[in-house]
N, C-alpha and C positions, 0 to 999 in steps of 0.2 A: 743444732744439727745437718747433719747431711742431707745431697737428693737421697739418699732409699732407704733414712728414717721417713723422713716429709711423706714419701711415699707408703711407706709401708704402714702411715698414721691413715694416708687417705684412703688406701687401700678395706684397712679393719671400719672408720665410717661410713665406706661404702655397706660393703660386710653388714654394719651395725643397724639400717636404711632398709638396706634388704630386707633382710627379721623379721625389724616392726610391719614395714607393712606388707611382707607375709604375715604377722600373726595381726595384723588389722583383716587384711583377705580373708583367714582363718575366720578370725572373732562373726565378720560381717555375715558370713556365712552360715555359721552358726546364731546367729540373729536370726537371720530370714529364714530358716529351717524351723527356727524353733514358732518365728510368726506363722509360718506358711502351715505346721503345724496345731497351732496355736486355731489361725481362721478356718482351718478342719473339725477341727475341735464343734468350736463354736456354729458352723454349720449345722452337722451333724445335730449336733442339741437342737436348734431351730425345728431342721425337720421331727428331729422325736416327741421336742415342747408342738407342733403346726399338728404331730400325728391324732397327740395325745388330746387336743382341744378337735381334733374332728371327730374324735370320737366319745369324748364328754358332751358333745353338741350330739352325735346321732343318739347317746340315750338320754337326754335331757329330752330331745325330738320324742326318743319311744315313747322317755317316760309321761313326758304333756300329750301323748296321742293316748297311753293309756289310762292318763287320768282323765281325757275325757271324755273317754266310752260309755255309754249307755247303759241302765242296769235291766235288768230281766228285771220283770213283773213278778221274779216267785223272787229275785234279789230284792227286788221293796220290803213284801212279805216278811222275807226268815226276820230284813231288818227289822220292820214292825213287832216280829212274834217275840220279843225282847219284852213289850209291854202287856198285861193285861188290861184283858178289860171284862165285864160281865153283861150278862144276862135270865130270863127266866124262861128257866123250863118246865116239863110236866115229870111224875111220877121215869116216862116211856127212856127222859130222858132227853127231848125233842123241846125246839123252840116253839114258846108259847104265842101269837100274835098279839098286839096291842092297836083298843084303837084309838088312832091319833090323830091331834088339830093340827092344822100347818096353820102356817101365816095367815095362811086367806080361809080359812075357816073350813077348808074340807077336813072332813072325816075320811083317810083310808086302818087298813090295818098292819100295821108294821111289829116284824121283828127290832127290838132294839136292842143296844151294846150302849152303854157306860164304858168308859173312864173312870166316875166315879163313885165309888164304893157306896157311898150316903143315898144319892141319887136311885140308884141303885135297890137300895132297901127298899126304903117310898115307891116306885116304881111296886118290889113286890109287892106288898105292902097292902097296897089298893087296885093292887090285883086278886088278891088272898079275898080281896070283901066282893070284889066283883062277879071273880069267877064263880060253878057250883058246891051245893057244900059238898062235902067229902072232896073235889080236889085235891091232885098233893104236889102243890106249887116249892118250888125251888130257886134259891139266885146257882144259873151259873157261868163259871168263868170258863176264858176262852181267845188265844190269843191272839193279838189286835190286828196283827196282817193278814190271818183269816180269816174277820171274821169284819178287813176291810177290806178284800176278796170275792166275800160276799156281796155287799153295799158295792162294789164296784162291776160286780157278772166276771171277773175274775174266776169268780169257784161259785158252785152250786151245791144246792141243801135243798131234804125234803121238807118243804115247807107248806098249807095253803097255797091250791093257786093263785095269784095274779096278788103275793103279800109282797112286801118289798120288806129290802134288810135298812137299819139309817143307823148312824156309830152316834151319838148324844156325848160333848164335851161337855167340861162344869158351867150349867146349864148360864148363870151370871156372867162366866166370859163370855157364853156365845152372843151373853142378849146384845151387851156390852159391844163387842164387833163385828155383830152379824153387819152393820152397812162396807163394813172395809171388808170384809171378804167376800160380801155379797156379791157385791163391784167388780171383786180380783173372776170370781164364777162365773161372771155375765163377760166378762171384758175375754178367758178364755175359749167363750160356748160350754160352760155347764154346770150340771145344776144347779141350784142355788135350793131344790128341795132339803137341803141340811148346810152345816154350816163347822167344820172341824178346824181352829186354829191351831197350831204350832206356832212355837219360837229356836229363832235362833238367836244368838247373843254370839256377836262379833268378836267379845271379853274374851271370852271362856273358847273362841276357835283353835287350834293350832294346825300344826300342815300333820300331826298324822290322829288325828281327830274331828269332829266337827261332832257336835249337843248341839239336842234337836229334843223344846223341851213340851209340856204340853201346860203349862201356865205358869203365867212371871214372878211366880213366889217359889218354883219347881228355882228358876233362873239364877233368885239371888239364892235363893240356901248355899244349889254349886256351892255359887259366884265366894259366899261368907264364909265355903269351906270350904276352895283354894287358899283365899286368903291367909287363913286361921292355916292353913297347913305351908303356907312362906312365912312364918312367925312377923306378919303384920295388923294391929291393929283394928278391925270387922267395924268401931266405930269411933272411930279418923276415918275411916277411903268414903270413896264417893260406889256407894251402885253401880251397874252396868247400867249402862243409858243406852244403847247401841243399836237393840232387838228390832232384828223383823218378823214379822206376823204373816204368817200367810195358813190358807189352807191348806186343810193333808190334799188332796186330790191333786189343788197347785205343783205342790213339791214331787206330792209322786210324779209327776207330769214331765216337770224338769229331769227330775234323777233318766226317765226313761227316752230325754233328752241327751243326754250326755253334759258335757260343754268345760264340765268340771270337775275336781276324784267327787265324787259321792260316796265314795269306796269308802271311806270315813268319819262315813255320815252316822253317828250315835242316838238310836235314840233315848230320852232319860224317864224314867216309870215315878210312882210317886211312893211315896212307902209303902202312906194308907191302905195304897191298891194292893202292893204285897201284901200286905199282912191280911186281909180283907179272905186275901187266893188261900192262904193259910190256916182262917176260920173256917173257909169254905172244904176245903179238903181235911176237915177233921170235923167236919158236918155232916162229908162224906161214908166217911170211914165209919161215924157212928152207926151212919142210916143202915150201912151193910155190916155191922155188926148189929142190930135188931130192927129186921124193914117190917115189923108192922108197931114199929112202938112211932106213934103221928108227929109230925114236924112238928117244930115248935115254934108260937104264934110268933109273928114276925111285928115290930109295930112302930108308926111313921117315926123318920128321923128329920127334925128341922134344922139341926145345926149345918149350918157351914161352913163346913171343913178347912176351905180357904180362909185366908187369913195376906190375900188380895193387894198385894203395891197399886199404888195409886193407877186410872188410868193413865193410856199412851198415850201424850199429844200428839 
């Protein structure tokens, strides 16, 4: 091959090298551009992520602040009104004071509200025997919230001057828990004239509801119903053990102080109490249809309606 052929071959080789270098440069530029676009996209994504995290934090903080807001007396009364209680009234449907003796032996006239209908019926039977002959007495019903408001002085009612109001929970339960509840009330500087236990169960509390019960028996029955609904064998499962006992006034004070989401509280009533309300409503309808008919005799009932679980440790 002559010198011309060698020159052509050399020129061709040089052109090929230039093309490869150019292609490499273009590819490198494209890769750099892709990398730059990717980095830009990642930076934007990080900004969006950071913004979302900031918004989520603000929302969570707002929810936390809202959850910690204290409840008003009106809100507490409204929650408690889901539970019925019972009192003694006369023919004019006014409260009838009873002579009550406290733990120190002092007697005073009190208008009493019972959450246990059987005990209210017993009290009515005794009151009928003690009142003047011919005076008509009956068992009235009232929402627990309004009764609590009267007992706490949040509301007023037309009663005898100097007559106090008291709430009465199940007598056997009160006797057992009085020392504990008295200590709670004394610590908070609250009156210990009467105590009213309520029960909170951690194992039945969720993010959306905090049930509060009037007896341990109601805690257990609610837990059993929940277990059965979930398909568990109640006989093989262990009943709830994490119970918190508070006096109702102490609970109300905490609810007014905030600090947690009290808006999810739901007070759980007793079936027999609601049945007693229906019975009283039926009797009232009967009296209205025959106003001159005498009231039926009320006999004391000594059967304890609660099959209470073992005492708290």
